[in-house]
C-alpha positions as CSV (number, residue, x, y, z in Angstrom):
1,M,0.0,0.0,0.0
2,S,1.4,3.3,-1.0
3,D,-0.2,6.5,0.4
4,P,1.0,10.0,1.2
5,E,1.0,9.2,5.0
6,T,3.4,6.4,4.5
7,K,5.6,8.5,2.2
8,N,5.8,11.3,4.8
9,N,6.5,9.0,7.7
10,P,10.2,8.2,8.1
11,D,9.4,5.1,10.2
12,M,7.4,3.6,7.4
13,Q,9.9,4.6,4.8
14,N,12.5,2.3,6.4
15,N,9.8,-0.4,7.0
16,T,9.8,0.0,10.7
17,A,6.5,0.5,12.4
18,R,6.3,2.1,15.9
19,Y,2.6,1.9,16.7
20,A,2.0,-0.8,19.3
21,P,1.0,0.5,22.8
22,G,2.1,-2.5,24.9
23,E,4.4,-5.5,24.9
24,V,2.4,-7.5,22.3
25,I,-0.2,-6.7,19.6
26,D,-2.4,-8.9,17.4
27,L,-1.0,-9.5,13.9
28,Q,-4.2,-8.2,12.3
29,D,-4.0,-5.0,14.4
30,F,-0.4,-4.5,13.5
31,L,-1.3,-4.6,9.8
32,K,-3.9,-1.9,10.3
33,L,-1.9,0.3,12.6
34,A,1.2,0.1,10.4
35,G,-0.9,1.2,7.4
36,L,-0.2,-2.0,5.5
37,V,-4.0,-2.6,5.0
38,D,-6.9,-0.2,4.9
39,T,-9.4,-2.3,6.9
40,G,-9.7,-5.1,9.4
41,G,-11.5,-7.2,6.8
42,E,-8.5,-6.8,4.4
43,A,-6.1,-7.8,7.2
44,K,-8.3,-10.9,8.0
45,F,-8.4,-12.0,4.4
46,L,-4.7,-11.6,3.8
47,I,-3.7,-13.4,7.0
48,Q,-6.2,-16.3,6.5
49,T,-5.2,-16.9,2.9
50,G,-1.6,-17.2,3.9
51,E,-0.3,-14.0,2.3
52,V,1.4,-12.8,5.5
53,R,4.6,-14.2,6.9
54,L,5.8,-13.8,10.5
55,N,9.5,-14.3,11.0
56,G,9.8,-16.1,7.7
57,E,6.9,-18.5,8.3
58,V,3.3,-18.2,6.9
59,E,1.0,-17.1,9.7
60,T,-2.7,-17.7,9.3
61,R,-3.8,-16.8,12.9
62,R,-5.3,-13.2,12.9
63,R,-4.9,-12.9,16.7
64,K,-1.3,-14.2,16.8
65,K,0.5,-12.0,19.3
66,I,3.6,-10.3,17.9
67,R,6.2,-8.3,19.7
68,R,9.2,-6.0,19.3
69,G,11.8,-7.6,17.0
70,D,9.4,-9.7,15.0
71,R,9.4,-9.4,11.2
72,V,6.1,-9.2,9.3
73,E,6.3,-9.7,5.5
74,L,3.5,-8.7,3.2
75,D,3.7,-8.3,-0.6
76,G,7.4,-9.2,-0.5
77,N,8.2,-6.3,1.8
78,E,9.5,-7.0,5.3
79,H,8.5,-4.8,8.2
80,L,10.3,-4.8,11.6
81,V,8.0,-4.5,14.6
82,D,9.6,-1.9,16.9
83,F,7.8,0.0,19.6
């Protein structure tokens, strides 16, 4: 997803998202908060159809807890979880 907000956000330009409020966050919420998807429905679809990788492995659980240092891959782009 390419949008003006992402282009103007230095954290997103280097594929680092800094949006999680606690120690862990659901994978589907990370995709939304990082701006990788527009809706929760889109996140659900991409995860459940195996299009999202977590630390190099296909992840199909929407509520999989992720934490700082994890790597989320979508559309061939890897994003480091850092908060």
